[in-house]
N, C-alpha and C positions, 0 to 999 in steps of 0.2 A: 510852101513850107508850111505846117502846122506846128503850132505850138505842143512840147512833151509834157507828160504827164505830172503830176508834183510826186508820184510814188514811186518814180524812177530810180533808181540806183546805179543804174549803168546807162548811157547812152550811148553807141557809135552811130554813125550813119557815114556812108563814103559815095561822093558823086562821079562821075567821069571826066571832072575836069574843071577847071576856072574858067577857061574862057569857051566865049558864045560858038565858035570854031568846033568845039565838041560836037555839040549837037544838043539835044535834050538833057536834059540836065536839072538840079535844083535850082529853084532861083527862090528871089524873095530876100525879106529882112529875118534878121534874128528874131526869133518868137519871145517870149516876158521868159524870163528863168527867175526871178523875181521869189516864185513862189517853189523850189526844186531844193526845198531842205532834208531827201534824203540822199541826192546822189552824189555819187565817190567818184566815178568818171565820165567825164563828158566830153565827146570827140567827133569832131563834126568835119572833114576833111574835102581836099578837092570838089568844091562845090562852086556854085555863083551864087553865094549869100553875100550878101552887101549891108553894109553898115555900120554902127557903133558895135564893139564886143560888151557888153554889161562887166560888172565889176563883180559876179558872185558871192557879193558879201553875205549875202543872207544862206548859202548854199555852205553850211559848216562842217561838212562832211565831204568836202570835196578833196581827191585829192588828188585825180589828173585833170589837166583843163589842153584838148587837142583839140588847136583850130586851124591845122595847116592849111595853105594851100584853096585858101578862098579870094574871097574881094572884100574884106571887112577894111573899112575908113578911119580916119579920126585920133582920136589919140587911146592909149592903150592902161590901163591902171588896175591892179588887183589890190583889194581889201580883204584878206580872207588867210587868217592863221594855218590851215588845214591844206593849202593846194601845196606839194612837194615837187609837182614838176607842170611845167607849160609850153607848150608848144605854140607857137604865133606865126611862124616862120611864112614867108612867099604868099602877103597879104600886102595890099594900100594902104598901110599903119603909118602913119604922119610924125607921131608922138610917144613918149613914154611917161606917165605921171606918178603918180604913187606908187610905191609897189611896197606892202603891208603884206607880206609872207611870211614869218618865222620859220616854216618848215620847207619852203622853197629850196630845192636842192639843184634844181634845172629850169633856167631861162632861156629857149632857144626861141631868135626873134630875127635871125637871118634874112635877107632879101625881101626887105618894106622899104618905107621910103623917112625911119626916122629921121631925124635931127637934131642940129643943137647938142645940148651936152650929152655922155653917157648919165645914165640916170644912176642915183644914189641905190646902194644896198646895204644901208643903215640897218633899215629893217628886215634885212633874209640874213639874217649872221649863217643859216644852214649854206649857203649856196656854192655849189662845188664845180658848176660849170654852166658859162654864161659865153652862149654864140649869139655876136651881134652884128654880124660880118654883113659887108654889101648891102649899108647902108649908107647915112649921110651925116651922121656926128661929126661935129667939129671940135668942140670942147669936154672938158672933163673938171669936175669939181673938187679939190683935195679932198679927203676924208672918204669918200664911197666907197672904198674897196677896202680902206686900211684897215678894217676889223673885222673882215671877212675871214678868218682864219682856216676854215674848209674847202678854201678855191683851190680847183687842181687844172679846172681850164678857163680861161678868159679868150675869147676870140675876136677882138674888133678889126680884123682885117678887114681892106678894101671900104674904108670909110674917109674921109677929110677933115681927119685929125691934126691940128698943127701940132709943131713941135715945142712949145708948150705943153698942150695938154698930155703929151706925148711922157714928156719931164716928171709931171703933174704924177700920173699911172706910176713910172717906174719909183718917185716917190713912196707912192702909197703901197706897192708891192714890198717896198723894201722896210716897210713899217712890219706890215702883215708876215713877209718871212721871217722879222728879229721877236715877232709875239708867236709864231709857231714855226720853227727850224725844222722845214721837211725840203725833199725832194719830189721830182717827178712833176713838176707844177709847169704847164705850157700857155705861156703869155704870148699871142699872135698878132701884132700891132703891122704887118706888111699889107703893101697894097696901100698904105695912105703916101701920096703924093708928098707930102711939107714933110712925112717924118720919115729920116736917113738916119743908118746907123752910123754914117763914117760923119757925119754931124753931133749926132748926141755923145760920141763917147771923147768927142772934144772938150764937152761940158766937164769939168772936174769931177760934181758931183752925179750926174747922170751915169758920165759912163764909169764911175766906180762901181754903182749901185749894179749897173747889166752887168760887170766881171763876175762882182762878187757871185750875184744871184745865177749865175751859170756855171759858177765854179760847185754852190751848193748842190747842182742838179736839176738847175731851172734847164728851160727848154724855151729860151728868148729869140722868137721869130720876126726880122724887119728889114726892110728894104735896106741894099747896101749902101 
């Protein structure tokens, strides 16, 4: 995979699959992207490209970063105020570092190997659509989503979240809703073995939050 030109505004490349069994395909490492000052859309999907994803901090016109269905590894971080849409699903990524993307409204990172705590979105105030399902997240730091008042979809299903992490998530959701009362929000925590509605509703605080959010028009998905 050869480096792309610095004057590119839009880059789109789709391969034939991320598995060697798919036959001839696009292979190699991610090229140096530090000089892509004009890029607005960078889309590289369905390839056997591997290595660490750069943070695109020098690409201040970047709006869409689409890197789904590849073989990227290591941590992912973004430090770019212009990025609005990030899709990194179906890779081999193991962690999420700092997210500094003031205009980011969408982050899809399902089907990776993310672990430890769900990342903080304090520096991503426009975020509305988060899908980090089918990973290995176990924890959640209070305040990570309490001030993201545009949030509409939060999918953390099929992770390994603890009951305590789920309680902190709902406490943040209550703070969030109180600051911007709205309906139509979906919070999906189903498929986390330690998170069960039957236990959460026994907790006076968490149970009360779940009932109030549902009565406000929120969809809350949990294991029974």
